[in-house]
ZALO-579378 format. One record per residue (C-alpha): residue number from 1; residue in one letter; x, y, z. Coordinates in Angstrom, 3 decimals, decimal comma. Layout:
ZALO-579378
LOTI;num;residu;px;py;pz
LOTI;NUM;A;X;Y;Z .
...
//
This chain:
ZALO-579378
LOTI;num;residu;px;py;pz
LOTI;1;X;-0,145;0,199;-0,050 .
LOTI;2;X;1,379;3,313;-0,936 .
LOTI;3;X;0,545;6,918;0,741 .
LOTI;4;X;-1,271;7,614;-2,545 .
LOTI;5;X;-3,995;4,795;-1,978 .
LOTI;6;X;-4,885;6,212;1,439 .
LOTI;7;X;-8,065;8,149;1,650 .
LOTI;8;X;-7,308;11,667;2,772 .
LOTI;9;X;-9,669;11,038;6,030 .
LOTI;10;X;-11,441;8,123;7,367 .
LOTI;11;X;-14,215;8,592;10,063 .
LOTI;12;X;-14,797;5,627;12,623 .
LOTI;13;X;-18,654;5,732;13,478 .
LOTI;14;X;-20,573;3,499;16,300 .
LOTI;15;X;-22,297;3,453;19,142 .
LOTI;16;X;-21,454;4,083;22,555 .
LOTI;17;X;-18,909;0,806;23,740 .
LOTI;18;X;-17,723;-0,619;20,472 .
LOTI;19;X;-14,268;0,498;20,686 .
LOTI;20;X;-14,059;3,506;18,479 .
LOTI;21;X;-11,290;4,947;19,715 .
LOTI;22;X;-9,662;2,124;20,423 .
LOTI;23;X;-9,562;0,995;17,001 .
LOTI;24;X;-8,535;4,280;15,504 .
LOTI;25;X;-5,546;4,045;17,613 .
LOTI;26;X;-4,887;0,625;15,786 .
LOTI;27;X;-5,167;2,022;12,549 .
LOTI;28;X;-3,408;5,028;13,373 .
LOTI;29;X;-0,151;2,853;14,541 .
LOTI;30;X;-0,691;0,470;11,185 .
LOTI;31;X;-0,525;3,546;9,218 .
LOTI;32;X;2,781;4,743;10,859 .
LOTI;33;X;4,094;1,369;10,648 .
LOTI;34;X;3,748;1,491;7,068 .
LOTI;35;X;5,404;4,693;6,665 .
LOTI;36;X;2,515;6,825;5,629 .
LOTI;37;X;2,080;10,459;7,666 .
LOTI;38;X;-0,973;11,179;9,449 .
LOTI;39;X;-3,181;11,898;12,775 .
LOTI;40;X;-5,600;9,989;15,150 .
LOTI;41;X;-8,220;12,747;16,057 .
LOTI;42;X;-10,912;11,810;18,980 .
LOTI;43;X;-13,939;13,970;17,935 .
LOTI;44;X;-15,652;13,223;21,627 .
LOTI;45;X;-12,144;15,024;23,071 .
LOTI;46;X;-12,287;17,989;20,975 .
LOTI;47;X;-16,191;18,751;21,860 .
LOTI;48;X;-16,066;18,456;25,375 .
LOTI;49;X;-17,395;21,366;27,112 .
LOTI;50;X;-20,173;22,293;28,836 .
LOTI;51;X;-22,607;23,631;29,013 .
LOTI;52;X;-23,895;22,638;25,660 .
LOTI;53;X;-25,987;25,652;23,954 .
LOTI;54;X;-29,874;24,826;23,211 .
LOTI;55;X;-30,461;22,944;20,643 .
LOTI;56;X;-26,778;21,448;20,186 .
LOTI;57;X;-27,146;18,427;22,696 .
LOTI;58;X;-23,758;17,197;21,728 .
LOTI;59;X;-21,649;20,331;21,289 .
LOTI;60;X;-21,441;19,817;17,527 .
LOTI;61;X;-20,914;23,184;16,669 .
LOTI;62;X;-17,760;23,409;18,793 .
LOTI;63;X;-16,870;20,120;17,655 .
LOTI;64;X;-16,927;21,028;13,863 .
LOTI;65;X;-14,805;24,254;14,764 .
LOTI;66;X;-12,279;22,154;16,620 .
LOTI;67;X;-11,841;19,657;13,956 .
LOTI;68;X;-11,534;22,031;11,286 .
LOTI;69;X;-8,578;23,555;13,522 .
LOTI;70;X;-6,999;20,656;14,342 .
LOTI;71;X;-6,916;19,067;10,712 .
LOTI;72;X;-5,445;22,041;9,382 .
LOTI;73;X;-2,457;21,711;12,058 .
LOTI;74;X;-2,205;18,239;11,400 .
LOTI;75;X;-2,100;19,252;7,600 .
LOTI;76;X;0,276;21,413;7,757 .
LOTI;77;X;2,393;19,208;9,882 .
LOTI;78;X;2,391;16,855;6,819 .
LOTI;79;X;-0,638;14,422;7,718 .
LOTI;80;X;-1,694;12,868;4,822 .
LOTI;81;X;-4,579;10,686;6,417 .
LOTI;82;X;-6,528;11,772;9,155 .
LOTI;83;X;-8,282;9,199;11,318 .
LOTI;84;X;-11,082;10,578;13,478 .
LOTI;85;X;-13,439;8,578;15,850 .
LOTI;86;X;-17,075;9,963;16,281 .
LOTI;87;X;-20,821;9,872;15,195 .
LOTI;88;X;-22,750;11,229;12,750 .
LOTI;89;X;-26,667;10,747;13,240 .
LOTI;90;X;-27,762;12,199;9,743 .
LOTI;91;X;-26,205;11,338;6,918 .
LOTI;92;X;-26,643;15,082;5,375 .
LOTI;93;X;-24,159;16,380;7,754 .
LOTI;94;X;-21,301;14,259;6,273 .
LOTI;95;X;-20,172;16,965;3,860 .
LOTI;96;X;-20,132;19,221;7,198 .
LOTI;97;X;-17,392;16,445;8,717 .
LOTI;98;X;-15,665;16,309;5,066 .
LOTI;99;X;-15,390;20,365;4,695 .
LOTI;100;X;-14,044;20,126;8,358 .
LOTI;101;X;-11,546;18,093;7,397 .
LOTI;102;X;-10,642;19,429;4,136 .
LOTI;103;X;-10,743;16,420;2,162 .
LOTI;104;X;-12,988;13,560;0,823 .
LOTI;105;X;-13,595;11,095;3,521 .
LOTI;106;X;-14,541;7,176;4,056 .
LOTI;107;X;-16,981;6,633;6,790 .
LOTI;108;X;-16,589;3,235;8,692 .
LOTI;109;X;-19,353;1,950;10,994 .
LOTI;110;X;-18,079;-0,397;13,868 .
LOTI;111;X;-20,510;-2,740;15,068 .
LOTI;112;X;-20,508;-5,546;17,835 .
LOTI;113;X;-23,075;-7,846;19,482 .
LOTI;114;X;-25,224;-6,023;21,954 .
LOTI;115;X;-24,745;-8,178;25,019 .
LOTI;116;X;-21,066;-7,573;24,312 .
LOTI;117;X;-21,159;-3,846;24,625 .
LOTI;118;X;-23,870;-4,053;27,302 .
LOTI;119;X;-20,943;-6,064;29,229 .
LOTI;120;X;-18,339;-3,560;28,457 .
LOTI;121;X;-20,538;-0,800;29,955 .
LOTI;122;X;-21,293;-2,438;32,855 .
LOTI;123;X;-17,506;-2,834;33,732 .
LOTI;124;X;-16,584;0,684;32,856 .
LOTI;125;X;-19,501;2,091;34,646 .
LOTI;126;X;-19,679;0,266;37,661 .
LOTI;127;X;-19,027;2,858;40,300 .
LOTI;128;X;-21,530;5,332;38,676 .
LOTI;129;X;-24,874;3,760;37,893 .
LOTI;130;X;-25,844;6,937;36,473 .
LOTI;131;X;-23,535;7,097;34,287 .
LOTI;132;X;-24,358;3,419;33,342 .
LOTI;133;X;-27,849;3,697;32,815 .
LOTI;134;X;-27,780;6,720;30,497 .
LOTI;135;X;-24,651;5,056;28,370 .
LOTI;136;X;-26,855;1,616;28,300 .
LOTI;137;X;-29,990;3,425;27,187 .
LOTI;138;X;-27,644;5,595;24,246 .
LOTI;139;X;-26,291;2,343;23,299 .
LOTI;140;X;-29,738;1,091;21,953 .
LOTI;141;X;-30,663;4,581;21,181 .
LOTI;142;X;-27,519;5,323;18,857 .
LOTI;143;X;-28,001;2,042;17,272 .
LOTI;144;X;-31,285;2,602;15,946 .
LOTI;145;X;-30,515;5,807;14,841 .
LOTI;146;X;-27,453;4,923;12,969 .
LOTI;147;X;-29,207;1,665;11,339 .
LOTI;148;X;-31,954;4,430;9,800 .
LOTI;149;X;-29,017;6,844;8,933 .
LOTI;150;X;-27,195;4,984;6,729 .
LOTI;151;X;-24,202;7,179;6,954 .
LOTI;152;X;-21,469;4,559;6,714 .
LOTI;153;X;-19,666;3,754;3,220 .
LOTI;154;X;-18,534;-0,040;4,982 .
LOTI;155;X;-19,341;-1,723;8,109 .
LOTI;156;X;-16,597;-3,666;10,099 .
LOTI;157;X;-17,754;-6,165;12,772 .
LOTI;158;X;-15,348;-5,950;15,588 .
LOTI;159;X;-12,582;-8,396;16,528 .
LOTI;160;X;-11,621;-9,598;19,858 .
LOTI;161;X;-7,878;-7,704;19,064 .
LOTI;162;X;-8,335;-4,043;18,024 .
LOTI;163;X;-5,311;-4,367;15,660 .
LOTI;164;X;-7,338;-7,281;13,842 .
LOTI;165;X;-10,173;-5,134;13,548 .
LOTI;166;X;-7,681;-2,055;12,172 .
LOTI;167;X;-6,520;-4,141;9,583 .
LOTI;168;X;-10,440;-5,176;8,642 .
LOTI;169;X;-11,019;-1,426;8,534 .
LOTI;170;X;-8,017;-0,944;6,395 .
LOTI;171;X;-9,248;-3,660;4,199 .
LOTI;172;X;-12,765;-2,802;3,696 .
LOTI;173;X;-12,024;1,030;3,274 .
LOTI;174;X;-8,835;0,508;0,933 .
LOTI;175;X;-9,050;-1,194;-2,487 .
LOTI;176;X;-5,433;-2,378;-2,723 .
LOTI;177;X;-5,908;-3,830;1,196 .
LOTI;178;X;-8,986;-6,124;0,640 .
LOTI;179;X;-7,721;-9,728;0,965 .
LOTI;180;X;-9,479;-12,666;1,790 .
LOTI;181;X;-9,677;-12,119;5,893 .
LOTI;182;X;-8,750;-9,627;8,147 .
LOTI;183;X;-5,040;-11,113;8,432 .
LOTI;184;X;-3,158;-8,902;5,549 .
LOTI;185;X;-1,134;-12,250;4,478 .
LOTI;186;X;-3,753;-14,929;6,065 .
LOTI;187;X;-6,798;-16,555;5,311 .
LOTI;188;X;-7,654;-17,236;8,619 .
LOTI;189;X;-10,709;-15,384;10,558 .
LOTI;190;X;-10,471;-13,518;13,710 .
LOTI;191;X;-12,061;-14,490;17,031 .
LOTI;192;X;-14,983;-12,141;17,284 .
LOTI;193;X;-15,282;-10,630;20,888 .
LOTI;194;X;-18,139;-11,712;23,144 .
LOTI;195;X;-18,818;-14,928;21,102 .
LOTI;196;X;-16,554;-17,601;22,298 .
LOTI;197;X;-15,812;-20,046;19,237 .
LOTI;198;X;-16,854;-17,813;16,588 .
LOTI;199;X;-14,000;-16,141;13,934 .
LOTI;200;X;-15,146;-13,407;11,339 .
LOTI;201;X;-12,903;-11,803;8,347 .
LOTI;202;X;-14,190;-9,046;6,201 .
LOTI;203;X;-13,705;-10,454;3,072 .
LOTI;204;X;-14,710;-7,303;0,555 .
LOTI;205;X;-17,057;-4,710;-0,289 .
LOTI;206;X;-18,804;-4,984;-3,541 .
LOTI;207;X;-18,684;-1,072;-4,762 .
LOTI;208;X;-19,939;1,789;-3,225 .
LOTI;209;X;-23,250;2,005;-5,138 .
LOTI;210;X;-24,343;-1,442;-4,318 .
LOTI;211;X;-23,109;-1,006;-0,711 .
LOTI;212;X;-22,429;-4,879;-0,131 .
LOTI;213;X;-20,498;-6,526;2,061 .
LOTI;214;X;-19,312;-10,110;2,164 .
LOTI;215;X;-18,038;-11,677;5,865 .
LOTI;216;X;-16,725;-15,302;6,145 .
LOTI;217;X;-17,414;-16,588;9,831 .
LOTI;218;X;-16,214;-19,926;11,395 .
LOTI;219;X;-18,131;-21,339;14,055 .
LOTI;220;X;-16,695;-23,979;16,207 .
LOTI;221;X;-19,391;-26,832;17,114 .
LOTI;222;X;-21,254;-25,462;20,070 .
LOTI;223;X;-20,790;-22,126;19,477 .
LOTI;224;X;-23,154;-19,133;18,572 .
LOTI;225;X;-23,850;-15,678;17,483 .
LOTI;226;X;-26,119;-14,049;20,345 .
LOTI;227;X;-29,435;-12,590;19,573 .
LOTI;228;X;-28,986;-9,406;17,543 .
LOTI;229;X;-30,877;-7,084;15,206 .
LOTI;230;X;-30,303;-7,301;11,135 .
LOTI;231;X;-28,652;-4,022;10,538 .
LOTI;232;X;-28,269;-3,874;6,727 .
LOTI;233;X;-30,251;-6,457;4,786 .
LOTI;234;X;-28,317;-9,733;5,699 .
LOTI;235;X;-27,831;-13,020;3,827 .
LOTI;236;X;-26,346;-16,057;5,705 .
LOTI;237;X;-25,076;-18,952;3,527 .
LOTI;238;X;-23,886;-22,361;4,886 .
LOTI;239;X;-20,963;-23,409;3,281 .
LOTI;240;X;-20,225;-26,466;5,352 .
LOTI;241;X;-21,463;-27,665;8,763 .
LOTI;242;X;-24,558;-28,151;10,444 .
LOTI;243;X;-26,401;-25,915;13,053 .
LOTI;244;X;-29,604;-23,982;13,177 .
LOTI;245;X;-31,009;-20,177;13,089 .
LOTI;246;X;-34,068;-18,700;14,923 .
LOTI;247;X;-35,625;-15,317;14,791 .
LOTI;248;X;-37,248;-13,324;17,817 .
LOTI;249;X;-39,781;-16,583;18,172 .
LOTI;250;X;-36,906;-18,929;19,188 .
LOTI;251;X;-38,256;-21,514;17,349 .
LOTI;252;X;-34,865;-23,436;15,710 .
LOTI;253;X;-34,362;-24,083;12,042 .
LOTI;254;X;-32,147;-26,516;11,014 .
LOTI;255;X;-29,385;-25,809;8,118 .
LOTI;256;X;-26,861;-27,188;6,708 .
LOTI;257;X;-24,434;-26,619;3,005 .
LOTI;258;X;-26,001;-24,861;0,617 .
LOTI;259;X;-29,329;-23,346;2,509 .
LOTI;260;X;-29,435;-19,759;2,604 .
LOTI;261;X;-31,424;-17,532;5,453 .
LOTI;262;X;-32,522;-14,198;4,811 .
LOTI;263;X;-32,964;-11,494;7,602 .
LOTI;264;X;-34,384;-8,151;6,706 .
LOTI;265;X;-33,208;-4,767;8,367 .
LOTI;266;X;-34,162;-4,921;11,767 .
LOTI;267;X;-35,326;-8,529;12,098 .
LOTI;268;X;-33,695;-10,204;15,470 .
LOTI;269;X;-32,196;-13,405;14,938 .
LOTI;270;X;-29,474;-15,655;16,436 .
LOTI;271;X;-27,517;-18,541;14,848 .
LOTI;272;X;-25,408;-21,489;16,279 .
LOTI;273;X;-23,368;-24,469;15,219 .
LOTI;274;X;-24,171;-28,341;15,878 .
LOTI;275;X;-21,141;-29,410;14,100 .
LOTI;276;X;-18,149;-27,072;13,059 .
LOTI;277;X;-19,562;-24,359;10,411 .
LOTI;278;X;-18,188;-22,115;7,428 .
LOTI;279;X;-20,918;-19,162;6,831 .
LOTI;280;X;-20,984;-16,668;4,118 .
LOTI;281;X;-22,773;-13,651;5,599 .
LOTI;282;X;-23,578;-10,716;2,725 .
LOTI;283;X;-24,746;-7,599;4,140 .
LOTI;284;X;-26,458;-5,520;1,618 .
LOTI;285;X;-28,474;-2,095;2,256 .
LOTI;286;X;-29,938;-0,532;-0,901 .
LOTI;287;X;-29,131;2,734;-2,240 .
LOTI;288;X;-31,660;5,560;-1,359 .
//
C-alpha cells in the first residue's frame, strides 16, 4: 500500500462501547508502521465542553470548529491521512465533516453484539450507576439512529484484537488492502469478541453503489452468535457444517450446506453450530 492509495480521511463511527477510539488508535499505529504520515483525532475529546448550547445537545458546532482547526494543523505538519473517531447521526451532515477535514472522507461503521457492549459498559461504569444507565440506553438509541441514517460507506464487525479490527477497517476502506481475511497475509478469520468459538473475516466490499459487504464466519461446534438485530439486510449462507437459526420467536430451524437464510433490516435473529460450520454473511443496504 502506498501513500497515494490511502484516503485523505477515515471516520470511524458506531454506538457507544463498540471501541471506536481504540480501533482508531490501532489504525493510526498500522499507518505509522507503513510509513504513511497521519494523525488520529478523538471527536469526543474536542467537543467536551459545558454547558452545551440550546439545540446542540452534543456540542456539534464546537466539535466541527475544533476539527477544522486541528485538521488544518495536522495537514500543515505533513499528515496525509486523518483517522477520526466519533458519530454522525444524519447522512446529510457528512459534508460538514468532509469540509472540516478539507478532504474526501470514508466512513466506517463498527458494530458489535449488543450483549458484549452491555457487558463492557457495566464494567466501565460500575462505580456510577447513573452513567451506566445513560450509556446503556444511549447504545440502543444510537444503534437505531445509525441503522436508519445509513451514514457509513462500509461496515466492520469488531474482532477480539483491536489490531485485527484495524486491519479489517483498512481492508474494507482501501481497494488495495482487500484480501481474504482480517489478516493481511492469512486467510484465517479473527476471533469475534464476545462470541466464544466464533471467528469472523471481512472479505470484500462489492462496490460503493451496491453497498454490499461479504464476511466469512467460522463457528466451532457448540458456539453461537448472540441474538441481535440485522443492521442492513443480511444473507446467511452455510458453506459447510450443520446448525440452527432462529428469529425472535426462538423456534429453531436446522440449516446445512447450501442453505441460505435472509434476514431483513432490524429483524432479531441468532444462530448456533451443532458441528463446525463455515458461513458466508452478505450484508446489503440498498441505495436511496
